[in-house]
N, C-alpha and C positions, 0 to 999 in steps of 0.2 A: 545425540541430543545435546543441547547446550543449556547452560544455566543462565538465566537472565538476571537482571539486577534485583528483582523482587522474589526470586526463588521459583518462578514459573518455569516449568520445563517444556520446551518446544522442540519439535523435530521437523525439519524442512520437508520431509516426505509425506507429511499429512496428519500429524497427531492433532486431535481436537483440543482446543485451548482449555485450560483449567481456569485460569484467571489472568486477565491482562489489566493491569492498573496503570502502567507507565507506557509511554509510546515505545520505549526500547524493548518492551515485552513482546511487541509484535514482530512476526517474521519479517526479515529484510529491513527493518527500521533500526538504524544504528544511531550513535550519538549525534552525528552531523545532521542527518535528516530530521531527527527529533528536535534538535536545536532550531533548525529552520522553521519547522512547524510551530514551535512555541513562539517564534517571532511574529507569526501571523495569527496568534491567539488560539492555537490548537494545542492544548496541554495534556489531553488524555485520549486514550483509544476511543472512548465514547464520543468525544467531540469529533474525532477524525471520521468515525463511522457515519456521522450525520452529514458529511461533506462529500460532494461529488469530486472524484479524482481530477478531472480536467479543470474544474473551477479552482480547486486547491493548488494545482500546478501553476495556473495562471496568476493566482493571488501571490504565490511565492515570488514569481518574476516581478510583479508590480511593486511589491514591498521591498524586495532586495535590489531592484534596479538592474536586473540582468535576467536573461532567459536561462533557466536551469537545463541541465542535460536531460534529454528525453528519458533516460533511465530512471529519473525521479518519478516521472509519470508512471512508468511501468511498475515501480515500487508501490505507488499509491493504488494502482489497479490490483496488485497482488494483495495488498492490505484489504481492499474492498472484497476480494474473493474470500479471504480469510474470515472476514466478518460474516459473510453470507453463508459460507459452507463449513467453516472450521478447518479447512484444509490449508496447510501452509505450503505454498509452492514458491520456487525461486522466481525472482522478479523477471528474469529473461523469458519466462513462459508467456509473458504478457506483451512481448515486443510487437507482434502483429496487431493485436488489439489496440495498443497505444499508438502505433503509426496511423491506423485507421482513424482513431479518435482525433489525432492532431490534424489530419487532412480534412476531415469532414465536420468535426465538432460534435459528432454523434457516435455513440457506441454501435458496434455491429449487433445484429439481432442475436447471434450466438456469441455470448460473452465468455464461454468456457474455452480456455486455451486448447489448442490441438493436442490430442493424446490424453486428455483428462476427461473422465466420465462424469457427467452431471448427475446429481442426486435425483 
């Protein structure tokens, strides 16, 4: 387990969140990505939860003047999964889904990463 900035304990293998008040409380979201998200007006987990991962990824590129590494999209997909299921998974579990999303602009019908059981 890791201790986040506001005392929330998270475990990457899937502990349900107790409370997330800062972006850095989310699994896979560190200081750098949190700072980038704040630059586009996303200051809290609740605000991020209302945004589509691909739209957020594209907004980051537009505001910052460069294309972000696709791993940022995978991180946003992992956050979306966390919001929906309470399961904290590593960002790389969302690589295939992210690549599909970048190619087509649409998520796959099955958005659960391989090897993860859906609720």
